N, C-alpha and C positions, 0 to 999 in steps of 0.2 A: 654829487656825482660818484658813482661806483668806479673804483680805479680799474684800469684796463688790464692789469696783470692778472693772469689766470687764477681763479680760486676754485678749489675742488673740495669736496666733502669726503672725509674718511668714512669708509663703510666696511670696517673690518671687525671681526669677532675677537674678543679677548680670550685668554686662557680660561678654561672652565674652572669654576670654584673660587675665583678671586672675590674679595670683599668689594663692594660697598653699595648701598643705596644712597645716593647723594642728594642733599637738599639743594634744589636749584632756586636761585633768586634772580630777579630782574637786574640787569646792569644799570647802575646809576648813570645819570647824565654826566657828560664831561664837565669837570670842574673848571671854574674860572681860573683856579690856581695852577692847573695843568699847563705844561708848556711843550711845544714841539719845535725844536731848534734845528735849522739847517746847518750842518757842520761845515758847509762850504766846499765840499768835494763831491765829485761824481764817483759812484761806487757800483761796480758791476760784479763784485765777488759774491759767491754764495755762502761764504763763511764770514763770521764776525765775532767780536768779543768786546767786553768792556770791563774795566776794573774800577772799583769805588773805594776811596780811602783818603784820610786826611782832609776831608772837606772838598774833595775834587773827584771828577769823573774822567777817566782816561780811555780814549777810544782809538784803536789802531785803524789806519786808513792807508794801507799799502806802503808808502814810503815815509810815513810820519805817524806820530801819535798826537791826537788833538786833545786839548785839556778844556774842560768845562767845570764850573762850580756846581754844588749840589742844588742850586736853584735852576739848573739847566742852562745857564748863561755861559757863553764862550768867554774864557779869561784872557784870550790872546796868547796863552802859552802853547807851545808846540815843540815836540821833540823831532828833530830832522836828522838826516844822514843815516836813515835806516833803509833796509831793502827787503820788501816783502814781509811786512809785519803781520803776524797772524794772531796768536793768543798772548794774553798778558797774565801775570801773577803778581800780587802785592804781598809783601811780607807783613808780619803781625803788627809791627808798630808804624806801618804806612810810610816808612822812610825809603824803601827801595822797591822799584818796579822792575820786573823782568819781562822781556819781550822775545818771543820766538821769531827769528828772521829767516824765512825760507829762501830769500834771495841770496843772502851771503852765508848761509849755513852756520849761523851763530845764535847764541843767546846774549842779548844785551842787558846789562845791569844799569839802571837809571836812578840817579838821585832825585827823589820826588820834590825836594825843595828847590834845587837849581835847574832841574830838568836836563842835567848833563849826563851823558853816557860815561859811567865811571870805569867800566871794563866790558870787554867782549870775550865770550867763551867760545872757542873754536869747536865746531861740530862737523867739520868737513868730512870726517869718516862716517857720519850719520846724516846724510843730506836731507834737506827740507824739514827742519824742525818746525812743528806746527802747533802742538798742544802742550800745555804746561800744568803741573800740579805741584804746589809748594807746601812743605810741612817743616816748620822750623828752618834749619839750614840745609835741608835736603830738597833739591829740585828735581822732579822727574819730567822728562821731555819725550813727547811722542813725535817720531819723525817718519817720513815716508813721502816720496814724490808720487805724482799721478801714475807713473809706470811701475811703482813699487821697487823692491819690497820696503816694508816699514818695520818699526819696532819701538822700544822704549829704552832710554838710558837714564841713569841716575847721576846727579852731580852733588858733590859736597861743597856747598858755597862758602864754608869756612876756610877752605884751602885757597891759597893765593892763585893757583892755576888749577881749577877743578878738572879732574880726569873723568871722562864719561865712562860709566860701567853699565853694560847691557843688562837688561832685566827681561828674563824669559826669552822666547824664540821670536821668529819673524812674524810680521803681520802683512796683510795685503796692502793696507794703507796706514797712515798715521792714526793710532788709536786715540779715543777719547779718554781723558784721565780725570781722576778725582782722588784727593788724599785728605784724611783727617784722622785724629786719634792715633791708632796703630795700624791703620788700614790704607792700602793703595788699591784703587780699582782701575783696571785697564780694560776698556771696552772696544771691541772690534767694530770697525765702521765699513761702510760702502759694500755691504754684502748682506744676503739673507741670513737668518739665524745668527744674529749678532751676540756672540758669547761675551760675558763679562768675567774677567779673571780677577779673583780677590787675593791680594797679597797681604801677609802680615809683615809690617815693617818695624815692629816694636823692638826687635833685636838689632836693628841697624841694617841688616842684609835682608832684602825682600824674600820671603818664603811663600810659595803658593799655598794658600789655604783651601782653595777650591774654585770651581767654575759655576757661574749661573748660566745654565744652558739656554741659549737663545731659541733653539728649536723647541724645547719643552714649553717655554713661555711665549712662543710665537712672536719673537721680537725681531723685526727687520729694520735695517737702515737706522742704526743708533745715531742720535744727534748730540745729546748732551747728558751729563750726569751731575748729581749733587749729593753730598754726604753730610749727615749730621756731625756736629763738632766732635763727638766721641767715636765716629767712624762705624757705628753699629747699624745705621739705617741708610740705605741707598735709594735714590730716586732717579728714574730714567725717563728720557724723552726719546721715543723712536717712532718712525712712520707707522708701524703697526706694533701692537694691536689697536692703536688709535687713542688709547688713554695713557696717562702717566702712571707708572707702576712703582710701588714701594717694595723693597727687599730687605731682609735681614742678612747682613754680611757674615753672620756667624753660622746660621743654619742654611744659608743660600736659597731660602724659600721666599716667594712673593707673599707679602702680607697685606696688600691693599692696592686699590686703584683710585685714580682721580679723573673725573670726566667720563663721558659715555661713548667717546669715540666718534661722535658725529659733528664736532665743532671744528675740525681741521686736523692737520698733521702735527703732532707734538714735535717741537723743534728746540725748545729751550726750557730749562728748569733751574730755579734758584730757591734757597731757603733764607728766611728772615726771622728776626726777633727770636733768637735762641732756638730756631728750628720749629717754631710754632706755626709758621705759615709757609705754604708752597706757592711760589709765583710760577705760573706755567704759561709758556708762549706757544702759539700755534701758527702754522702757515696755511694759506689757501682754504680758509674756512670762514665762518661767520663771526668768530671771536678771536681777537689777537692775544689778549691777556686775561687770565683768570687767576684769582687768588683763592686758594683752598686752605681750610683748617687741616693742618698736617695730621692731627689725631683722629678726626672724625671723617674727613673727606668732604665736609660741607663746603659749598661754594659761598665765599664771603663777598666776592666782588668780580665783576667782569666788564671788559671794555674793548672797543674795536676802533681801529683807524682805517676807515673804508678806502682811503686813497693812498695807502702805503702797505708794504708787506713786511712782517716781522722777519728778522734774520736769525738763523740758527745760532744758539749760544749767546743770544743778544739780550739777556735779562739779568738784572742785578738789583739787590736791595741797597737802600741808603736810609737807615733808620726805618721810619714808617712809610717811606716813599719807595717806588720802584722805577728804575730806569730801563728803557727798552730801546734797542736799536732797530731802525726801520730803513727800508729802501723805498723811495717813492717811485711812481710810475715813470718818472723821467730819470731814474737811477741816481737821485740825490740821497746822500746819507743823512738820516735824521735821527736826533736824540729826543725821545719822548719821555717826559717826566710825569709819572702818575702819582699824585700826592695823597698821603694819609691812608693808604689802603690797609696798612697793618694796625691802624688804631682800632679801639673798640667800636663796634657798630652802633649806629643810630637807626631809628625806625620812623619813617614818615608815612602817614596815611592821609588820603584825601578822598572826599566824597562830594557828589553833586547829584541833582535829579537826573534820571536817565534821559528825560525828554523835556524840551522847553519850546516856547513859541517865539518866533522872531519878533524883536521889538520889546520883549519882556526881559527883565534882569534875571540872571542865574546866580544863585547863592552857592558858593563853593566853601566847604569847611574841611578841617583836618586837624592833625595833631602830630607834634614832633616829640619823641621820647627816646630814652635809652632802651636797650633791648630788655632790661628788667622792668620796663614800664614807667620808670621815674621820668619826670618831665625835663625837657630842655627849654628853658624859658627865655623870652626876650631875644630870640634869634631872628635875624633878617632872612627872608626867603626870596629866592628869585623865581618869579612866576612868568610863564609865557603862554599866550593863547595861540594855538595853531589851528588854522582852518583846513578844510579838506583839500584845497589847492596848494597847500604847503606854506601859505602866508603866515608869518609869525609876528607877534606884537607883544612886547613886554607889558606886564601889569605891575606898576610900582607900588611901594609902600606897604607890602605885606610882611608882617612880623608876628611871631608867636607871642602869646600872652603868658602870664606867670604860670598858668596851668598847662602850658605847652600847646594850647589850641590856637587856631587861626581861622579867620573867615574873611571873605571878600565877595563883592558883587561885580558882575560884568554883564553887559548886554551884547550878545553876539550880533555882528552886523548883517548876517545873512543866514539862509537855511543851510542844512548839511551838518555833518559831524564836526563838532568843535572840541578840541582836546586842550585841557589845561595841564601844563607841565609845571610841577612844583619841585624846586631843588634847594637843598641846604648845603652850603659849601663846606660844612664841617669846621672844626677848630683844632687847636693843638691837643685836644683830649679825646675827641670822638670823630669817627669817620663820617664823611658826607653821606647823604642819602637823597633819594628822589622818589617821586610817585606821580602818577597821572590819572586823570579821569576824563572820560569822553561823554559829551552830551549831544544828543541828536536834536537839532533845532528844525522845527517845521512851521509852515504857515498855519494860521488859524483857519478853520473851516466853518461855514455857516450852512444851516439846513432849515428850510421853511416847509410848512405843510398847511394847505388851505382846503376847505371843503364846506359842504352845507352845514348849517347848525342843527337841522332836523331832517328826519327821513321817515319812510313808511316801510313796514315789514314787507319783504318780497320785491321791493323796488331798488334797483342798483343805485349806488351812491358813488360819485366820482371825487377823488381827492388828488390834488396837484401840489407841486412845490418846486423849489429851486435849491440846488446844491452848488456851493461855491467853495473852492479851495484857494485861499490867498487872493480872493477877489476874481478868480478865473474859474471856468468850468473844470471839473476834475479830468483826469486822464481817461481816454476812451475805454469803455467796458466797465465803468463803475456801476455797481449795483447796491441797492439798499435792502436791508432786512426790516420788514414791517411786522410788528406784533399787535394783535387785536385782543382787547379785553372787554367783556360784556358784563355790566353791572345791573342786576335786577334787585330792586329794593336795596341798592347800595351794597350788594353782596356779589362778588365775582367768583365764577367757577374756574378761574385761571386764565392764562393767555394762550393764544393760538398764533403760530407763525404763518403768515400768508406767503404765497409764492414770491420769489425774489423780484424786485422792481428795478428795471433798467433805467439808467440816467441817460438822457439825450445829450448830444454833442454840445448843446448850449447850456447844459446844467439843469434843464427842466425834467420833470418826471410826472407821470400820471398812472393811477391805478384805480380800479373800481372794486367795490365790495357790496354784496347783497345781503342785508340783514335777514335772519331767519326768525328772530323773536324780538319782542319789544324790550327796551332797556336803554341804558346809557353805554354807547360804544366809544371806547378810548383807543386811539391808534398811536403807536410809537414807531417812528422811523429812525433807523440807526445806520450810520456809515462808519466803517472801521478805519477809514483814513488810508493814506498811501505814504510812500517814502518822503514826500516833500510837504505833506499836509496832515494835520491831526484829525481825529475823529469828530463826528458831529451827530446831533440828534434833534428831533422835532416831534411835537405831539399835537393831536387834534381830537376833539370830542364831538359826538353827534347824538342827539336824543332821538330815538326811534320809537314811533307809536304804531 
């Protein structure tokens, strides 16, 4: 069932001259190891966040923070006594969690071991704290209520009572933040031409390095930011230009794009495995999550949750896995764990005959390898046969051999297109992969041709026969192609195609031919078949004197 929340496709052009021609790959089937966990709350907000650290996942849900393990399972832990939790930030050793509380105009510091709130930092002079960026003992907070204005303040967390210090001027709303290395990025939100202000924070006091102009790069409605660990490379997710964009924070220039702008509205972006991969989340499109190679822009993985919508800022890495926050069509908050996406890729191929006849076995073959062509041997595969009406049935016992190949036979139960879906769930060393092949299954057809054994030059000869498709007459309007060859002293001058022969409603047909010379007349009748039945042919010979 397609979920009822509206889905729309982005149709915006990007800034001219940006890089990349991306390699597109088919999205693997959902893994048996993937999980989607209902977090037990109704959630109607359009903003979300999650923090991963210390073997746990922390998810804000208005008046609480829900805790799950990195298997996607609820631990039973919860942080309560909070008001309007928005964004989270985890310190480097995963011992402290910070939460922006819009309801009480505070930042809460939480001990991740006990889940106790250890202190509350008052921001009543800077209402509606909403976004966070943490770098060492410095925490930057983006604030701003719906009616504005907004801005950014910095907090020195090493102080017993951190005093907020304003950074830059006012903003229309709470800006999006990212911090790494010696760089702080402040992204304007909720407006067209979303500028991104780049600050140098290496000296302790933020100094404006420059601005990435949203109008130049046609960036509207910024949703999320991510920085490489050295702070030199920035990734943005914005409604337009429709793709995810990479920038150099030193030159302030765009250096690459990810995606073609047609898969949905970019809403979340995260970096994983040392910045080697970009996890990109989209809303209202055909793909919720895409994993890109950060260096080349190549698509490594793609997946979709058709009955739920990804939430902005709702993507985070956990080792090779990615966690995604979703809102269901009934406004339930869901935690989706997508496993192993950052592992080295595997390659699965599968082949089968393009056509087969009902009642006859189909042989399906394939191979599982690493991307360098080396085999992955003795791996169990999940195989599913899917019929045209959507009926699915598993085919058990399929395993790769030592050379990585596999083969199995199956007899399709009926005519129509039959698709064989082959899936390897991956392991702790290589990413899962999938492939499919479709076979068109048709009835067998039979064609007969009868006529005289001999004839006389100049005298018409009548030939008749019957065409059956799966034991029944073919569809109305069927015609036969008839070719005639004449052999004189066993030498033929070639074949001649006679006028098309119509097949009657009961499958019978008749045609006549008048020989012009003596010899051996050979007739070949051909039917090309139809959607539900295969081709057929018949022959007959007449000696003409």
